[in-house]
C-alpha positions as CSV (number, residue, x, y, z in Angstrom):
1,M,9.7,-9.1,-14.7
2,A,8.3,-8.6,-11.2
3,K,4.8,-9.9,-10.7
4,F,2.1,-7.8,-9.0
5,S,-1.2,-8.7,-7.5
6,V,-3.7,-5.8,-7.4
7,I,-6.4,-5.4,-4.8
8,V,-9.0,-2.9,-5.9
9,A,-10.9,-1.8,-2.7
10,A,-14.6,-1.2,-3.5
11,A,-16.3,-2.0,-0.1
12,G,-16.8,1.6,1.1
13,K,-20.2,2.8,2.3
14,S,-20.1,6.0,0.1
15,E,-21.6,8.0,3.0
16,R,-20.2,11.3,1.7
17,F,-21.4,10.7,-1.8
18,G,-25.1,10.7,-1.0
19,G,-28.0,9.3,-3.1
20,S,-29.2,5.8,-3.4
21,E,-26.4,4.5,-5.6
22,K,-22.9,3.9,-4.4
23,K,-20.2,6.0,-6.1
24,T,-18.4,2.8,-7.3
25,F,-21.4,1.8,-9.3
26,V,-22.2,5.2,-10.7
27,K,-21.5,5.5,-14.5
28,L,-18.5,7.6,-15.5
29,D,-18.6,8.3,-19.3
30,G,-20.7,5.2,-19.8
31,R,-19.0,2.7,-17.5
32,A,-19.2,2.1,-13.8
33,V,-16.5,3.8,-11.8
34,F,-15.2,0.6,-10.3
35,L,-14.8,-1.0,-13.8
36,R,-12.7,1.9,-14.9
37,S,-10.4,1.5,-12.0
38,V,-10.1,-2.3,-12.6
39,E,-9.4,-1.7,-16.3
40,L,-6.2,0.3,-15.3
41,F,-4.6,-3.0,-14.4
42,I,-6.0,-6.0,-16.3
43,N,-4.0,-5.6,-19.4
44,R,-0.6,-5.0,-17.7
45,K,1.9,-7.8,-18.4
46,D,3.3,-7.4,-14.9
47,V,0.0,-7.9,-13.2
48,C,-0.7,-11.6,-12.5
49,Q,-3.9,-11.2,-10.5
50,T,-6.6,-8.6,-10.0
51,L,-8.9,-8.9,-6.9
52,L,-12.0,-6.7,-6.5
53,V,-13.1,-6.5,-2.8
54,V,-16.7,-5.5,-2.3
55,G,-19.0,-5.2,0.6
56,P,-21.3,-8.1,1.5
57,E,-24.3,-6.0,0.8
58,D,-23.1,-5.4,-2.8
59,M,-22.3,-9.0,-3.8
60,E,-25.7,-9.8,-5.2
61,E,-25.7,-6.6,-7.4
62,M,-22.1,-7.4,-8.5
63,K,-23.1,-10.9,-9.5
64,S,-26.3,-9.9,-11.3
65,R,-25.0,-6.9,-13.2
66,Y,-21.3,-7.4,-13.7
67,A,-20.3,-11.1,-13.5
68,A,-19.8,-11.4,-17.2
69,N,-17.6,-8.4,-17.3
70,L,-15.4,-9.5,-14.4
71,G,-15.2,-13.1,-15.7
72,F,-14.1,-11.9,-19.1
73,M,-11.4,-9.7,-17.5
74,G,-10.2,-12.5,-15.2
75,V,-11.1,-10.5,-12.0
76,K,-11.8,-12.4,-8.8
77,V,-14.4,-10.9,-6.5
78,V,-13.8,-11.1,-2.8
79,T,-16.1,-10.2,0.1
80,G,-14.8,-7.4,2.2
81,G,-15.4,-6.2,5.7
82,A,-16.8,-3.2,7.7
83,R,-13.6,-1.1,7.4
84,R,-11.2,-0.6,4.6
85,C,-8.4,-2.3,6.4
86,D,-10.7,-5.4,6.9
87,S,-11.4,-5.4,3.2
88,V,-7.7,-5.2,2.2
89,A,-7.0,-8.0,4.8
90,A,-9.6,-10.1,3.0
91,G,-8.0,-9.5,-0.3
92,L,-4.6,-10.4,1.1
93,K,-5.9,-13.9,1.9
94,E,-6.5,-14.4,-1.8
95,V,-3.2,-13.1,-3.2
96,A,-1.6,-15.5,-5.6
97,A,1.6,-17.3,-4.5
98,E,3.4,-16.1,-7.7
99,A,2.9,-12.5,-6.8
100,E,6.0,-10.8,-5.4
101,Y,4.3,-7.4,-4.8
102,V,0.8,-6.2,-3.9
103,A,-0.7,-3.0,-5.1
104,V,-3.8,-1.6,-3.3
105,H,-5.9,0.8,-5.3
106,D,-9.1,2.7,-4.5
107,A,-12.1,1.7,-6.7
108,A,-13.1,5.3,-6.5
109,R,-9.9,6.5,-8.1
110,P,-10.4,5.8,-11.9
111,C,-8.1,8.5,-13.3
112,A,-4.7,7.1,-12.5
113,T,-2.6,7.0,-15.6
114,E,-0.4,4.3,-17.0
115,E,2.6,6.4,-16.4
116,M,1.7,6.9,-12.8
117,I,1.3,3.2,-12.3
118,D,4.5,2.4,-14.1
119,A,6.4,4.8,-11.8
120,V,5.0,3.6,-8.5
121,F,5.4,-0.1,-9.5
122,A,9.1,0.6,-10.4
123,A,9.7,2.5,-7.1
124,A,8.2,-0.4,-5.1
125,V,10.5,-2.9,-6.8
126,K,13.5,-0.6,-6.0
127,T,12.6,0.2,-2.4
128,G,10.0,-2.4,-1.2
129,A,7.3,0.2,-0.5
130,A,6.0,3.1,-2.6
131,I,3.0,5.3,-2.9
132,L,1.7,7.9,-5.3
133,A,1.1,11.3,-3.6
134,S,0.6,14.9,-4.7
135,P,2.2,17.9,-3.1
136,L,-0.2,20.3,-1.4
137,T,-0.4,23.6,-3.2
138,G,-3.0,25.6,-1.4
139,T,-2.9,27.5,1.8
140,I,-3.6,25.0,4.6
141,K,-5.6,26.0,7.7
142,R,-6.2,24.1,10.9
143,V,-9.8,24.8,11.9
144,S,-11.6,24.3,15.2
145,G,-14.8,22.5,15.7
146,K,-16.5,25.9,15.6
147,L,-15.1,26.5,12.2
148,V,-12.6,29.1,13.3
149,V,-9.1,29.2,12.0
150,E,-6.6,28.0,14.7
151,A,-3.4,28.2,12.6
152,T,-2.0,28.4,9.1
153,V,0.0,25.2,8.6
154,P,3.2,25.4,6.5
155,R,2.7,23.2,3.4
156,T,6.3,22.6,2.8
157,A,6.9,18.8,2.4
158,L,3.2,18.0,2.8
159,Y,1.8,15.6,0.3
160,E,-1.7,14.0,0.0
161,A,-1.4,10.2,-0.3
162,Q,-3.0,8.6,-3.3
163,T,-3.2,5.1,-4.7
164,P,-1.9,2.7,-6.0
165,Q,0.1,2.0,-2.9
166,V,2.5,-0.8,-3.7
167,F,4.5,-3.1,-1.3
168,K,6.6,-6.2,-1.3
169,K,4.1,-8.9,-0.5
170,D,5.7,-10.2,2.6
171,L,6.1,-6.7,3.9
172,L,2.4,-5.9,3.6
173,L,1.4,-9.3,5.0
174,G,3.6,-8.6,8.0
175,A,2.1,-5.1,8.5
176,Y,-1.4,-6.6,8.5
177,E,-0.4,-9.2,11.0
178,N,0.8,-6.4,13.3
179,F,-2.5,-4.6,12.8
180,G,-4.3,-7.7,13.8
181,T,-2.5,-7.7,17.2
182,G,-3.9,-4.3,18.1
183,V,-1.6,-1.8,16.4
184,G,-4.7,0.4,15.8
185,E,-6.6,1.5,12.7
186,A,-4.8,3.3,10.0
187,T,-6.3,5.5,7.2
188,D,-4.2,3.9,4.5
189,D,-2.0,0.8,3.9
190,A,1.2,2.9,3.9
191,E,0.6,3.9,7.5
192,L,0.5,0.3,8.6
193,V,3.7,-0.4,6.8
194,E,5.3,2.8,8.3
195,R,4.6,1.4,11.7
196,T,6.8,-1.6,11.0
197,G,9.7,0.7,10.6
198,Q,9.9,0.3,6.8
199,A,10.5,3.5,4.8
200,V,7.8,4.3,2.2
201,S,8.9,6.0,-0.9
202,V,6.8,8.7,-2.5
203,V,6.3,9.0,-6.2
204,P,5.0,12.5,-7.0
205,A,1.8,12.6,-8.9
206,D,-0.8,15.3,-9.4
207,A,-4.3,16.1,-8.4
208,S,-5.7,14.6,-11.6
209,N,-5.5,11.2,-9.8
210,L,-8.5,12.3,-7.8
211,K,-10.6,10.1,-5.6
212,I,-14.4,10.4,-6.2
213,T,-15.9,11.3,-2.9
214,A,-18.7,13.8,-3.6
215,K,-21.0,14.0,-6.6
216,G,-19.2,17.0,-7.9
217,D,-16.1,14.9,-8.3
218,L,-17.8,12.9,-11.1
219,A,-17.8,16.0,-13.3
220,L,-14.1,16.6,-12.6
221,A,-13.2,13.0,-13.3
222,Q,-15.1,13.1,-16.6
223,A,-13.3,16.3,-17.6
224,I,-10.0,14.7,-16.8
225,L,-10.7,11.6,-18.8
226,K,-12.0,13.6,-21.8
227,A,-8.9,15.8,-21.8
228,R,-6.6,12.9,-22.2
229,P,-5.6,11.3,-25.5
230,G,-8.0,8.4,-26.2
231,K,-6.8,4.9,-25.6
232,A,-8.7,1.7,-26.5
233,G,-10.0,0.0,-23.4
234,P,-12.1,-3.1,-22.8
235,R,-15.5,-2.4,-24.2
236,M,-18.1,-4.8,-22.9
237,G,-21.1,-3.5,-24.8
238,A,-24.2,-5.6,-24.2
239,F,-22.4,-7.7,-21.6
240,E,-21.9,-4.8,-19.2
241,E,-25.0,-5.7,-17.2
242,A,-25.3,-9.4,-18.2
243,Q,-27.0,-11.7,-15.8
244,W,-25.0,-14.1,-13.6
């Protein structure tokens, strides 16, 4: 069985979410969003390591409120950087030697299903690089800075990238080495890998694997989770906010 290290990226600033609490700490049906995302991976037999990358400004809160949870789940907390790519690079430095593949997942994407993860892991083993993505279904407009439609863009073959994004370990490490020499900032890990010339396979998913960006997305995520058949997950009870 192939072994995967999972990097859960939780170091974002949550600027579009608003409010005083970051979206990754907000409760979703009783548990913090980032915990729900971590829980997608911790009980998988093919996952040998789970790394949670958080911003330096969040480390104290993570220790004081969630250390017991993360210790119980075997999750290692890593200090991230100013940009998402910096945070993933920090996680890559901690990847276990036994891991053959690395999966990168957004902490703000708690609704991925076991079936989605199974499919993208299998595709990465087959091709070396694979991502979840959902086909665009709406009418797409390119809009000017003055909010005037400039063109209607054909949506044929257009997909919105999601996570997990999964890569052969050496391939992702090499892509980040290239990034460090000035290849330029990318909006996701797949773009960095694409720049190396490696083909990235797409595993079709759907919009239920949403990323929580604005406050309204919390209600959508809760509705998605409630609509699915119940599965027993790690319940921390009184330990959820245990002291360090």
